[in-house]
C-alpha positions in Angstrom: -36.9 -33.5 21.6 -40.0 -33.4 19.5 -40.2 -34.0 15.8 -43.5 -33.7 13.9 -44.5 -33.7 10.2 -45.7 -30.3 9.1 -47.1 -31.3 5.8 -48.8 -34.3 4.2 -45.6 -35.3 2.4 -43.7 -35.5 5.7 -46.3 -37.7 7.4 -46.6 -39.9 4.3 -42.9 -40.5 4.2 -42.9 -41.9 7.7 -46.1 -43.9 7.2 -44.8 -45.5 4.1 -41.3 -45.8 5.4 -42.4 -47.9 8.4 -44.3 -50.3 6.2 -41.5 -50.8 3.6 -38.8 -51.2 6.3 -41.0 -53.8 7.9 -40.9 -55.6 4.6 -37.1 -55.3 4.5 -37.0 -56.8 8.0 -39.2 -59.7 6.9 -37.0 -60.4 3.9 -33.9 -60.8 6.0 -30.4 -61.5 4.8 -28.9 -64.9 4.5 -26.1 -66.0 6.8 -23.5 -68.7 6.1 -24.1 -70.5 9.4 -21.5 -73.2 8.8 -18.8 -70.7 8.2 -20.0 -68.7 11.2 -19.5 -71.6 13.5 -16.1 -72.3 12.1 -15.0 -68.6 12.4 -16.2 -68.5 16.0 -14.0 -71.4 16.9 -11.0 -69.9 15.1 -11.4 -66.5 16.9 -11.8 -68.2 20.3 -8.5 -70.1 19.6 -6.7 -66.9 18.6 -8.0 -65.2 21.7 -6.7 -68.0 24.0 -3.3 -67.7 22.4 -3.2 -63.9 22.7 -4.4 -64.1 26.3 -1.5 -66.4 27.2 0.9 -64.0 25.6 -0.5 -61.0 27.4 -0.5 -62.8 30.8 3.2 -63.7 30.2 4.0 -60.1 29.7 5.7 -58.1 32.6 2.9 -55.5 32.3 0.3 -58.1 33.4 2.3 -58.6 36.6 2.0 -54.9 37.3 -1.7 -55.2 36.5 -2.2 -58.1 38.8 -0.3 -56.4 41.6 -2.7 -53.5 41.5 -6.0 -55.3 41.0 -5.4 -58.8 42.3 -8.4 -61.1 41.7 -10.4 -58.3 40.1 -7.8 -57.8 37.2 -9.7 -57.9 33.9 -8.0 -57.7 30.5 -11.1 -56.2 28.9 -11.5 -53.4 31.4 -10.6 -50.1 29.7 -10.5 -48.3 33.0 -8.0 -50.7 34.5 -5.9 -50.6 31.3 -5.7 -46.8 31.5 -4.6 -46.8 35.1 -1.9 -49.4 34.5 -0.5 -47.7 31.4 -0.6 -44.1 32.6 -0.4 -44.3 36.4 1.7 -47.4 37.1 3.9 -47.4 33.9 3.8 -43.6 33.5 3.1 -43.6 29.7 2.2 -40.2 28.3 -1.5 -39.5 27.8 -2.0 -38.7 24.1 -5.7 -38.5 24.1 -8.5 -37.9 26.6 -12.2 -38.8 26.7 -14.9 -36.2 26.9 -14.9 -36.7 30.7 -11.1 -35.9 30.9 -9.9 -39.5 31.4 -7.1 -41.1 29.4 -8.5 -42.6 26.2 -7.9 -46.3 25.5 -9.3 -46.6 22.0 -7.2 -48.0 19.2 -6.0 -44.5 18.1 -4.8 -43.7 21.6 -3.2 -47.1 22.2 -1.3 -47.0 18.9 0.7 -44.0 20.2 2.0 -45.9 23.2 5.4 -47.4 22.5 4.8 -50.8 24.1 4.5 -54.3 22.7 1.8 -54.9 25.4 -0.3 -52.1 24.0 0.0 -53.5 20.5 -1.2 -56.9 21.7 -4.0 -55.5 23.8 -5.3 -53.6 20.7 -5.5 -56.9 18.8 -7.1 -58.8 21.7 -9.8 -56.2 22.3 -10.6 -56.0 18.6 -11.0 -59.8 18.3 -12.9 -60.0 21.6 -15.4 -57.4 20.3 -15.7 -59.2 16.9 -16.5 -62.4 18.7 -18.7 -61.2 21.5 -20.5 -58.2 20.0 -20.7 -59.2 16.3 -20.4 -62.9 15.7 -22.4 -64.1 18.7 -24.8 -61.2 18.2 -25.5 -62.4 14.6 -25.7 -66.0 15.7 -28.4 -65.2 18.3 -30.6 -63.7 15.6 -30.4 -66.4 12.9 -33.8 -67.8 12.0 -33.9 -70.4 9.2 -30.5 -69.4 8.0 -31.3 -65.6 7.9 -31.2 -62.7 10.2 -34.0 -60.1 10.3 -32.6 -56.9 11.7 -35.1 -54.3 13.0 -35.0 -50.8 11.4 -36.4 -47.9 13.4 -37.5 -44.4 12.4 -38.2 -43.0 15.8 -35.0 -43.3 17.9 -32.2 -41.3 16.2 -31.9 -37.7 17.2 -30.6 -36.8 13.8 -33.8 -38.2 12.3 -31.8 -40.9 10.5 -32.8 -44.5 10.9 -31.4 -46.9 13.5 -31.2 -50.7 13.7 -31.2 -53.5 16.3 -31.4 -57.3 16.8 -28.7 -57.1 15.5 -27.6 -53.6 14.6 -27.2 -54.0 10.8 -25.7 -50.4 10.6 -22.8 -51.1 12.9 -20.9 -53.8 11.2 -17.2 -52.7 10.8 -16.1 -51.6 7.4 -12.9 -49.5 7.8 -10.9 -52.1 9.7 -10.3 -54.6 6.8 -9.5 -57.6 9.0 -12.5 -57.2 11.3 -14.7 -56.3 8.3 -13.8 -59.6 6.6 -14.4 -61.6 9.8 -17.9 -60.2 10.1 -19.1 -59.4 6.6 -17.9 -62.6 5.0 -20.8 -64.5 6.6 -23.5 -62.5 4.7 -24.3 -64.2 1.5 -27.0 -64.1 -1.2 -29.9 -66.4 -1.7 -29.4 -69.2 -4.2 -29.3 -67.8 -7.8 -28.9 -64.3 -6.4 -26.0 -61.8 -5.8 -25.7 -59.1 -3.1 -25.8 -55.6 -4.4 -25.1 -52.4 -2.4 -26.2 -49.0 -3.7 -24.7 -46.0 -2.1 -25.5 -42.3 -2.4 -22.3 -40.5 -3.2 -21.8 -37.6 -0.8 -25.4 -37.4 0.0 -25.0 -35.1 3.0 -22.7 -32.8 1.1 -25.2 -32.5 -1.7 -28.2 -32.0 0.7 -26.3 -29.3 2.6 -26.1 -27.3 -0.6 -29.9 -27.2 -0.7 -29.9 -25.4 2.6 -27.1 -22.9 2.2 -26.9 -22.6 -1.6 -23.3 -21.3 -1.5 -22.3 -20.9 -5.1 -18.6 -21.7 -4.6 -19.5 -24.8 -2.7 -21.9 -25.9 -5.4 -19.2 -25.2 -8.0 -16.8 -27.5 -6.1 -19.2 -30.4 -6.0 -20.5 -30.1 -9.6 -17.3 -29.3 -11.5 -15.2 -32.4 -12.1 -12.1 -30.3 -12.5 -12.3 -29.0 -8.9 -11.2 -30.9 -5.8 -12.2 -29.4 -2.5 -10.1 -31.8 -0.4 -7.0 -31.4 -2.6 -7.2 -27.6 -2.3 -7.7 -27.7 1.4 -4.8 -30.1 1.8 -2.6 -27.6 -0.1 -3.7 -24.7 2.1 -3.3 -26.6 5.3 0.1 -28.1 4.6 1.4 -25.1 2.6 1.8 -27.1 -0.6 1.0 -26.5 -4.3 -2.1 -28.4 -5.3 0.0 -30.5 -7.7 2.1 -31.7 -4.7 -0.8 -33.1 -2.8 -0.6 -36.9 -2.6 -3.5 -39.3 -1.9 -2.6 -39.6 1.8 -2.2 -35.9 2.3 -5.6 -35.3 0.6 -7.1 -38.0 2.9 -5.9 -36.1 6.0 -7.5 -32.8 4.8 -10.8 -34.6 3.9 -11.2 -36.6 7.1 -9.4 -34.4 9.7 -10.5 -30.9 8.6 -13.1 -30.6 5.8 -15.7 -33.1 7.2 -15.0 -32.3 10.8 -15.6 -28.6 10.0 -18.9 -29.3 8.2 -20.0 -31.3 11.3 -19.1 -28.5 13.7 -15.6 -29.2 14.9 -13.1 -26.4 15.3 -9.4 -25.6 14.8 -8.0 -26.9 18.1 -9.0 -30.6 17.5 -8.4 -30.3 13.7 -4.9 -29.0 14.3 -4.1 -32.0 16.6 -5.5 -34.5 14.1 -3.7 -33.0 11.1 -0.4 -32.7 12.9 -0.6 -36.3 14.1 -1.6 -37.5 10.7 1.8 -36.4 9.4 3.4 -39.0 11.7 0.7 -41.7 11.4 0.4 -41.4 7.6 4.1 -40.9 7.1 3.5 -37.9 4.9 6.3 -36.7 2.8 7.2 -33.3 1.3 8.0 -32.8 -2.4 11.7 -33.1 -1.4 11.1 -36.5 0.1 11.5 -35.6 3.8 8.8 -35.4 6.4 6.1 -32.8 6.1 7.2 -31.7 9.6 10.5 -30.6 8.0 8.6 -28.9 5.1 6.4 -26.9 7.6 9.5 -26.0 9.6 11.0 -24.5 6.5 7.8 -22.4 6.2 8.3 -21.2 9.8 6.0 -23.6 11.6 8.1 -25.8 13.9 5.6 -27.0 16.5 1.9 -27.9 17.0 1.1 -25.4 19.7 -0.7 -25.7 23.0 -4.1 -26.6 21.5 -5.8 -25.2 24.6 -9.3 -23.9 23.7 -9.1 -21.5 26.7 -6.1 -19.6 25.2 -5.4 -18.1 21.8 -2.9 -20.0 19.7 0.6 -18.7 19.7 2.2 -17.2 16.5 4.3 -19.5 14.3 2.5 -22.7 15.5 0.5 -25.1 13.4 -2.5 -24.5 15.6 -2.4 -20.8 14.7 -2.1 -21.6 11.0 -5.1 -24.0 11.1 -7.1 -21.3 12.8 -6.3 -18.9 10.0 -7.3 -21.6 7.5 -10.6 -22.1 9.4 -11.3 -18.4 9.4 -10.7 -18.3 5.6 -12.7 -21.5 5.1 -15.9 -20.0 6.5 -15.3 -16.4 5.8 -14.1 -16.4 2.2 -14.0 -19.8 0.5 -17.5 -20.8 1.7 -18.8 -17.5 3.0 -22.3 -18.3 2.0 -22.3 -21.6 3.9 -20.8 -19.8 6.9 -23.4 -17.1 6.8 -26.2 -19.7 6.6 -25.0 -21.5 9.7 -25.1 -18.3 11.7 -28.5 -17.2 10.4 -30.0 -20.7 10.8 -28.8 -20.9 14.5 -30.2 -17.4 15.3 -33.6 -18.3 13.9 -33.6 -21.5 16.0 -32.8 -19.5 19.1 -35.7 -17.1 18.3 -38.3 -19.8 17.5 -37.2 -22.9 19.5 -37.4 -25.1 16.5 -36.1 -25.6 12.9 -37.8 -27.1 9.8 -36.4 -29.8 7.5 -36.8 -29.5 3.7 -38.5 -32.9 3.8 -41.5 -31.6 5.8 -40.7 -32.0 9.5 -40.4 -29.5 12.4 -37.8 -30.3 15.1 -38.4 -28.9 18.6 -36.0 -29.2 21.5 -32.9 -27.9 23.2 -29.8 -28.5 21.0 -26.2 -27.3 20.9 -25.2 -25.2 17.9 -23.6 -28.2 16.1 -26.8 -30.2 16.2 -28.9 -27.3 14.9 -26.8 -27.0 11.7 -26.1 -30.8 11.3 -29.5 -32.4 12.0 -31.3 -30.8 9.1 -28.6 -32.1 6.7 -28.3 -35.6 8.1 -32.1 -36.0 8.5 -32.9 -34.8 5.0 -30.1 -36.9 3.4 -31.6 -40.0 5.0 -35.1 -39.0 3.9 -33.8 -39.0 0.3 -32.7 -42.6 0.8 -35.9 -43.6 2.5 -38.0 -42.1 -0.3 -36.0 -44.1 -2.8 -36.3 -47.3 -0.8 -40.0 -47.0 -0.6 -40.4 -46.5 -4.3 -37.9 -49.2 -5.3 -39.6 -51.7 -3.0 -43.0 -50.9 -4.6 -41.6 -51.3 -8.2 -40.0 -54.6 -7.3 -43.5 -55.9 -6.3 -45.2 -54.2 -9.3 -43.0 -56.0 -11.7 -43.3 -59.3 -9.8 -39.5 -59.5 -9.4 -37.8 -62.0 -7.1 -35.1 -59.5 -6.1 -35.5 -57.8 -2.7 -34.0 -55.2 -0.4 -32.5 -56.8 2.6 -30.7 -54.0 4.5 -30.3 -50.3 4.9 -27.4 -48.3 6.2 -28.1 -44.5 6.4 -27.2 -43.6 2.8 -27.0 -47.1 1.2 -29.3 -50.1 0.5 -28.4 -53.7 0.3 -30.3 -55.9 -2.2 -30.5 -59.7 -2.6 -30.8 -59.6 -6.4 -31.8 -62.5 -8.7 -29.0 -62.9 -11.3 -31.2 -62.6 -14.4 -32.9 -59.5 -12.9 -29.6 -57.6 -12.1 -29.8 -55.2 -15.0 -33.5 -54.5 -14.4 -32.9 -54.0 -10.7 -30.1 -51.5 -11.3 -32.1 -49.7 -13.9 -34.9 -49.2 -11.3 -32.4 -48.0 -8.8 -30.8 -45.5 -11.2 -34.2 -44.2 -12.4 -35.5 -43.7 -8.9 -32.4 -42.2 -7.3 -31.2 -39.9 -10.1 -34.5 -38.8 -11.7 -37.7 -39.6 -9.8 -36.3 -38.4 -6.5 -35.4 -35.0 -7.9 -38.8 -34.6 -9.4 -40.3 -35.2 -6.0 -37.8 -33.2 -4.0 -37.4 -30.1 -6.2 -35.4 -28.3 -3.5 -32.4 -30.5 -4.4 -30.2 -27.9 -6.2 -27.6 -30.6 -7.1 -28.6 -34.1 -8.3 -27.6 -37.0 -6.2 -25.3 -39.6 -7.7 -25.5 -43.3 -7.0 -22.6 -45.8 -6.8 -23.0 -49.6 -7.3 -21.1 -52.5 -5.7 -21.9 -56.0 -6.7 -20.7 -59.3 -5.2 -19.5 -61.9 -7.7 -21.6 -65.1 -7.9 -21.2 -67.1 -4.7 -19.2 -64.4 -3.0 -20.0 -62.7 0.4 -20.9 -59.2 1.2 -17.2 -58.5 2.1 -16.2 -59.4 -1.5 -18.3 -56.7 -3.2 -16.7 -54.9 -6.1 -17.4 -51.4 -7.5 -19.3 -51.5 -10.7 -20.0 -48.8 -13.3 -23.6 -49.1 -14.6 -25.1 -46.4 -16.8 -28.1 -46.3 -19.1 -28.8 -50.0 -18.9 -25.2 -51.2 -19.6 -22.6 -52.8 -17.5 -19.0 -51.5 -18.0 -16.4 -54.2 -18.1 -14.4 -54.1 -14.8 -11.0 -54.0 -16.7 -12.0 -51.8 -19.6 -14.5 -49.0 -19.4 -15.0 -48.9 -23.2 -16.3 -52.5 -23.2 -19.9 -52.7 -22.2 -22.6 -55.4 -22.1 -26.3 -55.7 -21.2 -26.2 -59.4 -20.2 -25.9 -59.7 -16.4 -24.6 -63.2 -16.6 -21.8 -62.3 -19.0 -21.0 -59.3 -16.8 -20.9 -61.4 -13.6 -18.6 -63.9 -15.2 -16.2 -61.1 -16.1 -16.6 -59.8 -12.5 -15.6 -63.2 -11.1 -12.4 -63.2 -13.1 -11.1 -59.8 -12.0 -9.6 -58.3 -8.9 -10.7 -54.8 -9.8 
């Protein structure tokens, strides 16, 4: 793979980005080291108790009988053999190499108390060994200074190491709290995270310019994920619940944008009915609802064979064909034309001024430009925000970066000025520089109450220099201290 700037703006972005990310590394982010030591001890004690429970389980006797002295509770390969060979549990999911998967999703489908305990054990073991100890190793004078790189990710996004600041868990609430509760602000500061809302979705529109797609992401009255949920589960849009919408968004829409296809989407959507306990408008399972519509089974989901009629797999394929052929036909056409051009030339160009050479699968060719350009938007903003903080001699500083978000360690009496700078740069200055952005990017704010950790951040509405009260949007103030006092007193 070879990536090269093809214009001065592209080169300058990398040049300035390296310098400003080095400053972010030097700033570092503060760690509550006393709490970290205490948490480590607590997790070690919980792991000892869990290990005793696991070793008292009859499944461990089977495990020991097969592996003897080499039996290892943290070996995924051994676990798969014991569960699926010795105990003959059904394989619900396979890895890319065709072996039984042993991730949390796969283990949750196994009806065994041992599987439930091993999930918890492996999660806590990783939290301790990979994250807590990894953080502890990198603490210098009460702060960690993660490295940020612009030359390692194939998507042309950034990466991080020592420790990997971009890999701390967020979706698993328990593990997220265990890790992120140790990140705290400097004295007299609060942690602030600014996140581009749907950055890759917006940037993709700059490439394909599909009018219906743009209408969906700019018209507040339209909801792409709701409409797709209705089509996938044969519902009226008014019958789509939050959980049903979540399934369509994360198991069809985004996978489709990133190059997945109907076979795996059908599996995920069908399983989500069970996992999410999805109900029909009549109150029974969505499985029963689909059966009333003539769809009684998932189907074979074999990519080597066409889906059988009256299966959910066949239905999802028809939805997929409609998705790219009618609903977002302009986007679908761009994907085909873009890939053909890459095959002819051997490279593709990013809107941000880079040429990417190499041998890539189809998915990479249509995804890398979007992911890379979306990150470049953030990098451009980070560079400018850092410079403005120095220009105005502010004490606030950027201390971390995660693909489409920035983490700031913000002095309390500078909070309003800091957010005004972020809003100006991200929503106005960026678009003046990158005129190819056909849809403006939106920024979302999350602020940690005074004395709170990164885990305790709360969403905040900040517009035109005013904070909106967490419990009442019609109440606003400009004073950051009054606002933070209100934030401390709300669970919103």
